[in-house]
C-alpha positions in Angstrom: 69.6 51.7 -67.5 69.6 48.4 -65.5 72.9 46.5 -65.8 72.6 42.9 -64.6 75.5 41.2 -62.8 76.0 37.6 -63.9 74.8 35.1 -61.3 74.9 31.3 -61.1 72.1 31.1 -58.6 72.3 30.0 -55.0 72.4 26.4 -53.8 70.1 26.3 -50.8 70.8 22.6 -50.4 73.9 21.3 -52.3 73.9 18.1 -54.3 74.6 15.0 -52.2 72.8 16.4 -49.1 70.3 14.1 -47.2 67.8 16.9 -47.9 66.7 17.1 -51.5 69.0 19.5 -53.5 67.5 22.9 -54.2 68.8 25.9 -56.1 67.2 29.4 -56.5 68.1 31.6 -59.4 70.6 31.2 -62.2 68.0 29.5 -64.5 66.7 27.1 -61.9 62.9 26.4 -61.9 60.7 28.8 -60.0 60.8 28.0 -56.3 58.3 28.5 -53.5 59.1 29.7 -50.0 56.0 29.1 -47.9 54.5 28.3 -44.6 52.6 30.0 -41.7 53.6 33.4 -40.6 54.6 32.1 -37.1 55.0 28.6 -35.6 51.7 28.1 -33.9 52.5 24.6 -32.6 54.8 21.8 -33.6 52.0 19.6 -34.9 50.6 22.5 -37.0 54.0 23.3 -38.5 54.7 19.7 -39.5 51.2 19.3 -40.9 51.5 22.4 -43.1 55.1 21.5 -44.2 53.9 18.0 -45.3 50.8 19.3 -47.2 52.7 22.1 -49.0 55.5 19.7 -49.8 53.0 17.2 -51.3 51.5 19.9 -53.5 54.8 21.2 -54.6 56.2 17.8 -55.5 53.1 17.1 -57.6 54.0 20.1 -59.7 57.8 19.8 -59.5 58.1 23.1 -57.6 61.2 23.4 -55.3 60.0 24.2 -51.8 61.5 25.8 -48.8 59.4 25.8 -45.6 59.3 29.1 -43.7 58.0 30.0 -40.3 59.0 32.4 -37.5 59.9 31.4 -34.0 59.3 35.0 -32.8 57.4 37.9 -34.4 59.2 40.7 -32.8 57.2 43.5 -34.6 53.6 42.7 -33.8 51.3 45.7 -33.7 50.0 44.9 -30.2 51.9 43.7 -27.1 49.1 41.3 -26.5 49.5 39.6 -29.9 50.9 36.0 -30.1 54.7 36.2 -30.9 55.6 32.5 -31.3 57.1 29.8 -29.2 60.5 31.4 -28.8 63.9 30.5 -30.1 64.6 27.2 -28.4 61.2 25.5 -29.0 60.9 27.1 -32.4 64.3 25.8 -33.6 63.4 22.4 -32.3 60.3 22.4 -34.4 62.1 23.6 -37.5 64.7 20.9 -37.1 62.0 18.3 -36.9 60.3 19.7 -40.0 63.6 19.5 -41.8 64.3 16.0 -40.8 60.8 14.4 -41.1 59.5 16.3 -44.1 62.9 16.4 -45.9 62.7 20.1 -46.9 65.0 23.0 -46.3 63.8 25.5 -43.7 64.0 29.3 -43.4 63.4 31.6 -40.4 64.0 35.2 -39.3 66.8 36.5 -37.1 66.2 39.8 -35.3 69.4 40.2 -33.3 73.1 39.4 -33.7 72.9 37.2 -30.6 70.4 34.9 -32.3 72.4 34.3 -35.5 74.8 31.6 -34.4 72.2 29.4 -32.7 69.7 29.8 -35.7 72.4 29.0 -38.3 73.1 25.7 -36.6 69.5 24.5 -37.5 68.1 26.3 -40.6 69.2 26.4 -44.2 68.4 30.0 -44.9 68.7 33.0 -42.6 66.2 35.8 -43.2 66.7 39.5 -42.4 63.2 41.1 -41.7 62.2 44.1 -43.8 62.3 46.5 -40.9 65.9 45.5 -40.2 67.3 45.4 -43.7 69.7 48.3 -43.1 71.1 46.9 -39.8 74.7 46.5 -40.7 75.8 44.3 -37.7 72.9 41.9 -38.2 73.5 41.5 -41.9 77.2 40.9 -41.4 76.6 38.4 -38.7 74.2 36.5 -40.9 76.5 36.3 -44.0 79.5 35.5 -41.8 77.8 32.1 -41.1 78.3 31.1 -44.7 74.6 30.2 -45.0 72.3 31.6 -47.7 70.7 34.8 -46.5 67.4 36.3 -47.7 67.1 40.1 -47.1 63.7 41.5 -47.3 63.6 45.0 -48.8 62.2 47.5 -46.4 58.8 49.0 -47.0 60.5 52.4 -46.6 63.2 52.2 -49.2 63.4 52.4 -53.0 64.7 49.4 -55.0 67.9 51.3 -55.9 68.7 51.7 -52.2 69.1 47.9 -52.1 72.4 48.3 -53.9 74.4 49.4 -50.8 72.6 46.8 -48.7 73.8 44.0 -51.0 77.3 45.5 -51.2 77.3 45.4 -47.4 76.2 41.7 -47.4 78.7 40.6 -50.1 81.6 42.4 -48.4 82.6 39.3 -46.5 82.7 37.1 -49.5 79.4 35.3 -49.1 77.7 35.6 -52.4 74.7 33.5 -51.3 72.4 36.5 -50.8 68.8 36.9 -52.1 66.6 40.0 -52.0 62.9 39.9 -51.5 60.3 42.6 -52.6 57.4 42.9 -50.2 55.8 46.2 -51.2 56.3 49.8 -50.4 54.4 52.0 -47.9 51.6 53.8 -49.7 49.9 56.3 -47.5 48.4 54.9 -44.3 47.8 51.2 -43.7 48.6 50.2 -47.2 51.4 48.8 -49.4 51.8 48.9 -53.1 54.1 46.9 -55.4 55.7 48.7 -58.3 56.6 45.8 -60.6 59.5 47.8 -62.1 61.1 47.3 -58.7 61.6 43.6 -59.5 63.5 44.5 -62.7 65.7 46.9 -60.8 66.4 44.3 -58.1 67.3 41.8 -60.8 69.9 44.2 -62.0 72.0 43.6 -58.9 72.7 40.0 -59.9 71.3 38.2 -56.9 68.2 36.0 -57.0 65.0 38.0 -56.6 62.0 36.7 -54.6 58.5 38.3 -54.6 56.7 38.1 -51.3 53.1 38.0 -52.6 51.2 37.8 -49.3 53.1 40.4 -47.3 52.7 42.8 -50.2 48.9 42.5 -49.6 49.1 43.2 -45.9 47.5 46.3 -44.5 49.9 47.2 -41.7 48.0 48.2 -38.5 44.9 48.4 -40.7 42.6 46.9 -38.1 43.8 49.1 -35.2 45.4 46.6 -32.9 46.5 44.3 -35.7 47.2 44.2 -39.4 44.6 43.5 -42.1 45.1 42.3 -45.6 43.6 41.5 -49.0 44.2 37.8 -49.6 41.7 37.7 -52.5 44.3 39.3 -54.8 47.0 36.7 -54.2 46.5 34.7 -57.4 46.7 37.8 -59.7 49.7 39.3 -57.9 51.6 36.0 -58.0 51.0 35.7 -61.7 52.2 39.3 -62.3 55.4 38.7 -60.3 56.2 35.5 -62.1 55.5 37.2 -65.5 58.2 39.8 -64.7 60.6 36.9 -64.1 61.3 36.4 -60.3 63.3 33.4 -59.1 60.9 32.4 -56.3 57.6 33.3 -54.7 57.2 33.8 -51.0 53.8 33.2 -49.6 52.3 32.7 -46.1 50.0 29.6 -46.3 47.5 28.5 -43.7 44.9 25.8 -43.5 42.5 28.2 -41.8 43.5 31.9 -42.3 40.6 33.2 -40.2 42.1 31.4 -37.2 45.7 32.1 -37.9 47.6 33.6 -35.0 49.5 36.1 -37.2 48.8 37.6 -40.7 45.7 35.6 -41.4 44.0 38.3 -43.5 46.8 38.2 -46.0 47.5 34.4 -46.0 46.7 32.1 -48.8 44.4 29.3 -47.8 46.1 25.9 -48.2 43.3 24.5 -50.4 44.0 27.2 -53.0 47.7 26.7 -53.2 47.6 24.0 -55.9 45.6 26.1 -58.4 47.8 29.1 -57.8 51.0 27.2 -58.4 49.6 25.5 -61.5 49.1 28.8 -63.1 52.4 30.4 -62.1 54.4 27.4 -63.3 52.8 27.7 -66.7 53.7 31.4 -66.8 57.2 30.7 -65.6 57.7 28.2 -68.4 56.7 30.8 -71.0 59.0 33.5 -69.4 62.0 31.1 -69.5 61.6 30.6 -73.2 61.8 34.3 -73.8 63.2 36.1 -70.7 63.5 39.4 -72.5 
């Protein structure tokens, strides 16, 4: 039996901030965390943030921009990793200021946490690092909201101890993201019962649609993916009742420098969001 802890949701941006206030969970509207997998250039990041923001505002969808300054777990050593922490954080700071949206990025090492927390609104723990105690504690110690991605190698019930670890320092602003579970070789599968189990821990639940359609290492020296299933998977996650969707969005996925095969093409974002907003409205009337 799943026992749900009461939660009031998480303020990503509190009321009165120069950035538009935004809350995830606790009955707040379905939010979107979206952007390119990696910062490809400053101009590209700003362009995508502006375009995604425009679409989200037209549909009244709260939006957090995401992009990584370093992809530390690329399949090949020759793959593009990103601009690095200094240039990457400068870009995220500009996006935050010019576009007026909160920003999220990954931290891979305890030494990065303090510098990253000075710039971004949400710190993210990558899936492969979701059990790294020192990294999680360093992130929550900042007092910032923290998004922990559930590892592909653990069951949803194993998230309980991870969240206990994260909340042990008194920071309740912790979210958990489902991104699929390893299924044989080069494939992931989402058991939608997982979202219900995760909800039972009382923290906002996010569904990472695009990473759950990744084929890790599926193309030999890089990962593949099945972006054609994004609309249906997004609908399914929202129908279960998640608090936010996480999607990698790119204006030209075939030329993306990371995770192109599982990214949603920018021009398709509006239609996908229109449908999931309708579903979310129905779910909120009868959450079950």
